[in-house]
C-alpha positions as semicolon CSV with decimal commas, in nm:
position;residue;x (nm);y (nm);z (nm)
1;S;2,050;-1,444;1,527
2;A;1,885;-1,276;1,230
3;L;1,572;-1,067;1,189
4;V;1,386;-1,067;0,854
5;L;1,101;-0,819;0,803
6;V;0,843;-0,824;0,525
7;P;0,566;-0,565;0,467
8;E;0,268;-0,803;0,451
9;I;0,158;-1,108;0,648
10;G;0,082;-1,268;0,311
11;L;0,455;-1,280;0,231
12;T;0,551;-1,481;0,540
13;P;0,433;-1,832;0,432
14;Q;0,645;-1,858;0,117
15;L;0,949;-1,701;0,283
16;T;0,913;-1,914;0,596
17;D;0,897;-2,236;0,392
18;R;1,221;-2,147;0,215
19;F;1,403;-2,052;0,535
20;R;1,285;-2,363;0,720
21;A;1,401;-2,583;0,430
22;R;1,751;-2,446;0,496
23;F;1,760;-2,370;0,871
24;G;1,495;-2,604;1,016
25;K;1,350;-2,535;1,360
26;Q;1,563;-2,225;1,413
27;V;1,307;-2,024;1,214
28;H;1,016;-1,852;1,392
29;V;0,729;-1,637;1,266
30;Y;0,597;-1,328;1,446
31;H;0,308;-1,106;1,329
32;S;-0,031;-0,978;1,440
33;A;-0,233;-1,262;1,282
34;L;-0,097;-1,508;1,538
35;S;-0,313;-1,579;1,841
36;D;-0,212;-1,429;2,175
37;G;-0,093;-1,771;2,288
38;E;0,119;-1,823;1,977
39;R;0,279;-1,482;2,012
40;Y;0,348;-1,544;2,381
41;D;0,510;-1,882;2,308
42;T;0,723;-1,734;2,029
43;W;0,831;-1,442;2,248
44;R;0,942;-1,681;2,524
45;Q;1,129;-1,895;2,271
46;L;1,323;-1,591;2,151
47;L;1,442;-1,520;2,505
48;H;1,642;-1,845;2,521
49;G;1,949;-1,682;2,369
50;T;2,019;-1,956;2,112
51;P;2,084;-1,849;1,747
52;Q;1,748;-1,803;1,577
53;I;1,583;-1,646;1,274
54;V;1,264;-1,443;1,309
55;I;1,048;-1,366;1,007
56;G;0,772;-1,114;1,060
57;T;0,602;-0,786;0,982
58;R;0,687;-0,444;1,126
59;S;0,609;-0,532;1,490
60;A;0,876;-0,804;1,477
61;I;1,143;-0,532;1,482
62;F;1,100;-0,536;1,861
63;A;1,159;-0,914;1,891
64;P;1,391;-0,982;2,191
65;L;1,674;-1,148;1,999
66;T;2,010;-1,155;2,173
67;N;2,339;-1,151;1,985
68;L;2,173;-1,002;1,678
69;G;2,397;-1,046;1,374
70;L;2,182;-0,928;1,081
71;I;1,862;-0,733;1,008
72;I;1,694;-0,761;0,667
73;L;1,405;-0,551;0,537
74;D;1,261;-0,705;0,223
75;E;1,063;-0,467;-0,002
76;E;1,195;-0,185;0,217
77;H;1,011;0,079;0,011
78;D;0,671;-0,044;0,123
79;S;0,458;0,198;0,326
80;S;0,324;-0,093;0,534
81;F;0,643;-0,070;0,739
82;K;0,506;0,255;0,884
83;Q;0,274;0,239;1,184
84;D;0,058;0,552;1,183
85;Q;-0,238;0,439;1,389
86;P;-0,288;0,358;1,663
87;A;-0,006;0,537;1,843
88;P;0,286;0,510;1,882
89;C;0,380;0,609;1,527
90;Y;0,704;0,453;1,403
91;H;0,871;0,333;1,086
92;A;1,022;-0,016;1,111
93;R;1,307;0,092;0,883
94;T;1,404;0,375;1,119
95;V;1,385;0,148;1,423
96;A;1,590;-0,112;1,234
97;K;1,864;0,148;1,176
98;W;1,874;0,230;1,546
99;R;1,875;-0,136;1,645
100;A;2,149;-0,221;1,396
101;E;2,364;0,056;1,544
102;L;2,304;-0,068;1,899
103;A;2,385;-0,429;1,803
104;N;2,670;-0,324;1,572
105;C;2,532;-0,549;1,299
106;P;2,462;-0,503;0,926
107;L;2,126;-0,375;0,805
108;L;2,027;-0,498;0,459
109;L;1,752;-0,308;0,275
110;G;1,625;-0,489;-0,033
111;S;1,396;-0,364;-0,309
112;A;1,369;-0,347;-0,687
113;T;1,218;0,001;-0,639
114;P;1,388;0,158;-0,333
115;S;1,223;0,443;-0,148
116;L;1,369;0,781;-0,240
117;E;1,481;0,822;0,122
118;S;1,690;0,503;0,107
119;W;1,818;0,576;-0,242
120;V;1,947;0,917;-0,135
121;E;2,110;0,771;0,177
122;A;2,285;0,494;-0,021
123;A;2,622;0,668;-0,002
124;P;2,931;0,597;0,213
125;P;2,942;0,464;0,480
126;S;2,646;0,275;0,332
127;T;2,696;0,036;0,041
128;Y;2,472;0,044;-0,266
129;L;2,450;-0,279;-0,466
130;S;2,250;-0,288;-0,789
131;L;2,160;-0,607;-0,974
132;S;2,210;-0,536;-1,342
133;Q;2,003;-0,836;-1,450
134;R;1,754;-1,089;-1,322
135;V;1,845;-1,424;-1,170
136;M;1,990;-1,658;-1,436
137;A;1,991;-1,362;-1,679
138;R;1,619;-1,395;-1,746
139;P;1,488;-1,099;-1,949
140;M;1,246;-0,846;-1,806
141;P;0,900;-0,899;-1,955
142;P;0,800;-0,662;-2,237
143;L;0,540;-0,409;-2,124
144;K;0,255;-0,308;-2,353
145;V;0,047;0,000;-2,272
146;V;-0,313;-0,005;-2,393
147;D;-0,498;0,326;-2,435
148;M;-0,850;0,251;-2,310
149;R;-0,983;0,561;-2,488
150;E;-0,907;0,392;-2,818
151;E;-1,075;0,074;-2,695
152;L;-1,394;0,272;-2,635
153;Q;-1,371;0,435;-2,979
154;H;-1,353;0,087;-3,132
155;G;-1,670;-0,017;-2,950
156;N;-1,509;-0,218;-2,669
157;R;-1,698;-0,135;-2,348
158;S;-1,548;-0,421;-2,146
159;I;-1,306;-0,358;-1,859
160;F;-1,066;-0,584;-2,051
161;S;-0,889;-0,448;-2,359
162;R;-0,880;-0,656;-2,675
163;S;-0,508;-0,725;-2,616
164;L;-0,574;-0,850;-2,264
165;Q;-0,868;-1,063;-2,377
166;S;-0,647;-1,229;-2,642
167;A;-0,372;-1,288;-2,388
168;L;-0,617;-1,446;-2,144
169;I;-0,750;-1,679;-2,414
170;E;-0,393;-1,775;-2,505
171;L;-0,321;-1,835;-2,136
172;R;-0,606;-2,083;-2,122
173;D;-0,496;-2,258;-2,440
174;T;-0,128;-2,291;-2,339
175;K;-0,210;-2,404;-1,982
176;Q;-0,001;-2,124;-1,832
177;Q;-0,086;-1,888;-1,545
178;G;-0,134;-1,516;-1,499
179;L;-0,205;-1,236;-1,254
180;L;-0,462;-0,957;-1,284
181;F;-0,398;-0,652;-1,066
182;I;-0,655;-0,390;-0,970
183;H;-0,595;-0,144;-0,688
184;R;-0,938;-0,179;-0,522
185;R;-1,119;-0,469;-0,359
186;G;-1,495;-0,514;-0,360
187;H;-1,719;-0,499;-0,665
188;S;-1,776;-0,128;-0,735
189;T;-1,622;0,190;-0,599
190;F;-1,955;0,362;-0,534
191;V;-2,330;0,329;-0,593
192;S;-2,519;0,623;-0,744
193;C;-2,876;0,696;-0,850
194;R;-2,907;0,764;-1,222
195;S;-3,225;0,964;-1,165
196;C;-3,116;1,219;-0,904
197;G;-2,740;1,162;-0,869
198;Y;-2,754;1,057;-0,503
199;V;-2,444;0,863;-0,389
200;M;-2,464;0,603;-0,113
201;E;-2,231;0,726;0,163
202;C;-2,118;0,598;0,503
203;P;-2,321;0,763;0,784
204;H;-2,009;0,775;1,002
205;C;-1,743;0,883;0,746
206;D;-1,713;1,129;0,460
207;V;-1,662;0,855;0,201
208;S;-1,883;0,658;-0,036
209;L;-1,980;0,301;0,041
210;T;-1,825;0,023;-0,167
211;F;-2,054;-0,238;-0,320
212;H;-1,967;-0,601;-0,242
213;Q;-2,120;-0,894;-0,427
214;P;-2,293;-1,150;-0,204
215;Q;-2,121;-1,470;-0,105
216;S;-2,317;-1,792;-0,147
217;G;-2,630;-1,762;0,065
218;G;-2,553;-1,400;0,150
219;Y;-2,692;-1,064;0,042
220;R;-2,570;-0,770;-0,162
221;S;-2,393;-0,536;0,077
222;L;-2,243;-0,189;0,095
223;R;-1,935;-0,146;0,315
224;C;-1,716;0,137;0,438
225;H;-1,346;0,060;0,400
226;Y;-1,259;0,316;0,670
227;C;-1,474;0,226;0,971
228;G;-1,617;-0,113;0,869
229;Y;-1,982;-0,001;0,860
230;G;-2,202;-0,225;0,645
231;Q;-2,561;-0,235;0,523
232;S;-2,769;-0,418;0,268
233;H;-2,797;-0,279;-0,084
234;P;-3,131;-0,094;-0,115
235;D;-3,368;-0,170;-0,401
236;N;-3,459;0,197;-0,442
237;C;-3,278;0,528;-0,404
238;P;-3,313;0,660;-0,046
239;A;-3,344;1,016;-0,182
240;C;-3,596;0,986;-0,468
241;S;-3,716;0,622;-0,449
242;S;-3,596;0,558;-0,805
243;P;-3,511;0,193;-0,882
244;Y;-3,222;0,301;-1,107
245;L;-2,924;0,253;-0,874
246;K;-2,605;0,187;-1,069
247;N;-2,267;0,056;-0,956
248;F;-1,969;0,260;-1,078
249;G;-1,599;0,173;-1,081
250;S;-1,435;-0,166;-1,057
251;G;-1,289;-0,382;-0,783
252;T;-1,164;-0,738;-0,755
253;Q;-1,518;-0,880;-0,731
254;R;-1,623;-0,697;-1,049
255;V;-1,319;-0,835;-1,233
256;M;-1,405;-1,188;-1,118
257;Q;-1,766;-1,140;-1,234
258;E;-1,656;-1,018;-1,578
259;L;-1,413;-1,308;-1,614
260;E;-1,687;-1,557;-1,531
261;Q;-1,912;-1,405;-1,796
262;Q;-1,654;-1,358;-2,074
263;L;-1,409;-1,643;-2,009
264;P;-1,594;-1,908;-1,806
265;E;-1,330;-2,171;-1,888
266;L;-1,063;-1,984;-1,689
267;R;-1,019;-2,103;-1,332
268;C;-0,977;-1,791;-1,118
269;L;-0,885;-1,717;-0,756
270;R;-0,931;-1,385;-0,576
271;F;-0,646;-1,267;-0,353
272;D;-0,731;-0,961;-0,142
273;S;-0,797;-0,871;0,220
274;D;-1,156;-1,000;0,194
275;T;-1,050;-1,353;0,093
276;T;-0,747;-1,380;0,324
277;R;-0,904;-1,286;0,658
278;A;-0,917;-1,641;0,789
279;K;-0,608;-1,784;0,953
280;G;-0,387;-1,962;0,702
281;A;-0,580;-1,821;0,405
282;H;-0,270;-1,658;0,252
283;R;-0,080;-1,987;0,243
284;A;-0,382;-2,187;0,124
285;L;-0,458;-1,959;-0,171
286;L;-0,094;-1,936;-0,283
287;N;-0,054;-2,313;-0,251
288;Q;-0,366;-2,368;-0,460
289;F;-0,231;-2,142;-0,730
290;A;0,124;-2,281;-0,716
291;Q;-0,010;-2,635;-0,754
292;G;-0,191;-2,541;-1,074
293;E;-0,545;-2,546;-0,937
294;A;-0,618;-2,207;-1,099
295;D;-0,516;-2,028;-1,417
296;L;-0,552;-1,673;-1,292
297;L;-0,494;-1,491;-0,963
298;V;-0,694;-1,169;-0,930
299;G;-0,588;-0,935;-0,654
300;T;-0,494;-0,598;-0,510
301;Q;-0,155;-0,462;-0,401
302;M;-0,094;-0,789;-0,213
303;L;0,006;-0,935;-0,552
304;T;0,284;-0,682;-0,601
305;K;0,487;-0,755;-0,288
306;G;0,760;-1,011;-0,326
307;I;0,549;-1,312;-0,424
308;D;0,761;-1,547;-0,636
309;L;0,550;-1,752;-0,878
310;P;0,778;-1,888;-1,154
311;Q;0,487;-2,028;-1,357
312;V;0,329;-1,684;-1,415
313;T;0,377;-1,562;-1,774
314;L;0,110;-1,289;-1,794
315;V;0,045;-0,986;-1,577
316;G;-0,249;-0,757;-1,654
317;V;-0,307;-0,419;-1,488
318;I;-0,677;-0,337;-1,514
319;A;-0,685;0,035;-1,427
320;A;-0,351;0,201;-1,368
321;D;-0,514;0,546;-1,346
322;G;-0,648;0,481;-0,997
323;L;-0,290;0,490;-0,868
324;L;-0,183;0,807;-1,048
325;H;-0,416;1,074;-0,915
326;M;-0,395;1,047;-0,537
327;A;-0,383;1,369;-0,331
328;D;-0,035;1,297;-0,194
329;F;0,312;1,415;-0,287
330;R;0,422;1,050;-0,290
331;A;0,155;0,947;-0,544
332;S;0,396;0,926;-0,839
333;E;0,656;0,732;-0,641
334;R;0,399;0,483;-0,511
335;A;0,239;0,437;-0,852
336;F;0,579;0,375;-1,014
337;Q;0,679;0,127;-0,744
338;T;0,348;-0,061;-0,755
339;L;0,334;-0,089;-1,134
340;L;0,699;-0,190;-1,172
341;Q;0,671;-0,440;-0,887
342;V;0,361;-0,610;-1,028
343;A;0,521;-0,616;-1,375
344;G;0,814;-0,799;-1,219
345;R;0,590;-1,092;-1,122
346;A;0,587;-1,208;-1,488
347;G;0,851;-1,426;-1,651
348;R;1,032;-1,535;-1,335
349;G;1,050;-1,897;-1,452
350;D;1,172;-2,069;-1,767
351;N;0,897;-1,926;-1,989
352;P;0,914;-1,558;-2,095
353;G;0,649;-1,321;-1,962
354;Q;0,446;-1,027;-2,083
355;V;0,275;-0,733;-1,913
356;I;-0,036;-0,551;-2,040
357;L;-0,105;-0,219;-1,869
358;Q;-0,444;-0,053;-1,929
359;T;-0,476;0,323;-1,880
360;Y;-0,663;0,631;-2,000
361;T;-0,347;0,845;-1,975
362;P;-0,065;0,661;-2,154
363;Q;0,133;0,985;-2,181
364;H;0,157;1,025;-1,801
365;P;0,523;1,056;-1,689
366;V;0,486;0,764;-1,446
367;I;0,348;0,534;-1,718
368;E;0,631;0,633;-1,951
369;A;0,887;0,570;-1,675
370;V;0,739;0,225;-1,604
371;V;0,762;0,136;-1,974
372;R;1,130;0,230;-1,974
373;Q;1,178;0,036;-1,647
374;D;1,446;0,289;-1,554
375;Y;1,437;0,350;-1,180
376;T;1,738;0,584;-1,171
377;A;1,593;0,827;-1,427
378;F;1,258;0,831;-1,247
379;A;1,421;0,889;-0,907
380;K;1,629;1,183;-1,032
381;A;1,326;1,350;-1,192
382;E;1,110;1,295;-0,883
383;L;1,381;1,436;-0,655
384;N;1,380;1,759;-0,853
385;Y;1,011;1,805;-0,770
386;R;1,066;1,718;-0,404
387;E;1,356;1,962;-0,373
388;A;1,153;2,248;-0,520
389;L;0,880;2,196;-0,260
390;R;1,109;2,079;0,023
391;Y;0,930;1,749;0,067
392;P;1,108;1,432;0,189
393;P;1,382;1,335;0,140
394;C;1,469;1,703;0,076
395;G;1,294;1,807;0,395
396;R;1,114;1,654;0,690
397;L;0,749;1,656;0,790
398;V;0,555;1,647;1,115
399;L;0,184;1,574;1,081
400;L;-0,046;1,666;1,368
401;R;-0,378;1,481;1,352
402;L;-0,666;1,601;1,569
403;S;-0,998;1,421;1,598
404;G;-1,309;1,430;1,813
405;I;-1,686;1,390;1,806
406;D;-1,749;1,769;1,826
407;A;-1,666;1,938;1,494
408;T;-1,635;2,286;1,642
409;G;-1,419;2,168;1,931
410;V;-1,174;1,993;1,697
411;Q;-1,146;2,301;1,475
412;Q;-1,085;2,533;1,771
413;A;-0,822;2,296;1,914
414;A;-0,642;2,283;1,578
415;E;-0,638;2,662;1,549
416;A;-0,510;2,699;1,907
417;I;-0,227;2,451;1,852
418;A;-0,128;2,618;1,524
419;T;-0,112;2,953;1,705
420;H;0,105;2,798;1,977
421;I;0,345;2,651;1,718
422;R;0,388;2,995;1,561
423;S;0,481;3,136;1,902
424;L;0,737;2,857;1,954
425;F;0,914;2,921;1,622
426;P;0,947;3,290;1,536
427;N;1,081;3,199;1,192
428;V;0,794;2,970;1,100
429;S;0,610;3,074;0,786
430;T;0,258;2,996;0,679
431;S;0,336;3,100;0,322
432;Q;0,543;2,919;0,062
433;N;0,837;3,149;0,136
434;P;1,147;2,937;0,063
435;E;1,357;3,148;0,299
436;A;1,162;3,036;0,605
437;A;1,335;2,765;0,807
438;Y;1,002;2,607;0,898
439;Q;0,670;2,618;0,717
440;L;0,330;2,561;0,873
441;L;0,049;2,434;0,651
442;G;-0,298;2,445;0,803
443;P;-0,488;2,389;1,018
444;A;-0,730;2,240;0,770
445;P;-0,984;1,957;0,757
446;A;-0,832;1,620;0,667
447;A;-0,883;1,482;0,317
448;V;-1,148;1,255;0,469
449;A;-1,297;1,498;0,718
450;K;-1,493;1,243;0,922
451;V;-1,410;0,881;1,003
452;A;-1,609;0,663;1,246
453;R;-1,815;0,963;1,362
454;R;-1,502;1,155;1,455
455;Y;-1,419;1,485;1,284
456;R;-1,058;1,523;1,173
457;W;-0,828;1,823;1,128
458;Q;-0,461;1,834;1,037
459;I;-0,158;2,059;1,074
460;L;0,156;1,996;0,869
461;L;0,494;2,131;0,978
462;K;0,769;2,127;0,716
463;C;1,122;2,123;0,859
464;P;1,465;2,155;0,695
465;A;1,636;1,822;0,626
466;D;1,954;1,934;0,805
467;R;1,787;2,030;1,133
468;D;1,651;1,821;1,416
469;I;1,277;1,781;1,454
470;P;1,166;2,010;1,739
471;D;1,021;1,858;2,055
472;L;0,646;1,898;2,025
473;T;0,530;1,677;2,312
474;D;0,422;1,987;2,507
475;L;0,146;2,039;2,251
476;R;-0,065;1,776;2,423
477;S;-0,112;2,007;2,721
478;H;-0,272;2,262;2,485
479;C;-0,522;2,008;2,351
480;P;-0,861;1,958;2,525
481;T;-0,924;1,614;2,671
482;A;-1,219;1,566;2,434
483;V;-0,987;1,600;2,132
484;S;-0,735;1,334;2,037
485;L;-0,392;1,453;1,916
486;T;-0,147;1,231;1,727
487;I;0,203;1,356;1,644
488;D;0,337;1,167;1,343
489;I;0,703;1,227;1,258
490;D;0,791;1,159;0,892
491;P;0,433;1,053;0,798
492;M;0,380;0,821;0,503
493;N;0,011;0,906;0,461
494;L;-0,114;1,265;0,466
495;S;-0,484;1,178;0,456
């Protein structure tokens, strides 16, 4: 039997169709979007012991396949393979390594932009295979970077550069297809009052509310992308009663609105988590696009992950800057992977492709690396930074997340646990002393200090790469019952 893992549910329809065309009824699908009954039936089918192929997301790594002969992780670099909440926290790639060892079978990790952890480990006894060219020797699409500062100086206030507008018009005239990528869904990132500066925020989280355009027959809404809170868009500012509320930033809905106004002849589809919530929506939207019922597919990171659309000749990146300035040591790696992956969606068929990348910082090292399309050079440079700060893969991390409804109680619990950790490891350092075997950062409030009415604090323990992670399960006994403690080994998200 074989186990094939993909990072997103949206990738399963296309992959399943291809596998079933070759292997027939031996192919099964397993992921969280199935109903309880479907998952139960699939689980029982896998227990029969006959040779089978399972395609699924990270939870499928636990599928009860007997006589396992191969495990494949497609797009292995993707952070969606990591489960960080709810507990238990695990990375499907790590579990796949353990399972491959137990079954004595090969583990195949595939990606055009491997994670730095996998790239470093690709040494004997592992085998590293690099494709020097695309399938059928098709050329990589040329990548043009557009400086949006110059666009503004030339009087262009649209979210589309002049180059992208011309390319979209040509797309319409030549009857070809394209993708537009933007890293946020919704219409606008936040809503602010131009009179007093008040920003509409979630009452349960320390984040701004995102503006969503109404569906047909609906109303203008503001939603929290952390806890799901929603409310109608007010006519006046809640702070000063001014009617001058303005939407700032762009999301997929805003891009669709601008396209409708500027290029009404283009047939567009939106592909994000808002439009694919219904069962079968992923397959339906991709089928619509593949059958030529739309000229343009507008979406978020879902577009970047392994979707093969040979008829796409244009890829536009609306705002690359939103990926570059995240408060995370992996921000550069993720931005490089996302931009190079979405660029790779163009020119996969007989017609050559092109990529237009819009940014306000064209001189950023990540943008320059993407233009060169040189993964090896980027990885070596990034590893130098990681080694200097002892971040993965040059070190290991343990993230302790504490949360509760009482702000003071959570803070006190975090401070008590940090004190206990220092007593456990006499050589732990709270400074940036490179001689210390372990370093303790925090306790400190999380980047988003409150989510769903729960206050959040964090403690980060940095460990040497050549030492085992210490057993920290005893920490739970030092945590009050009113405070939740999650111990995340090798976290992918520090917020």
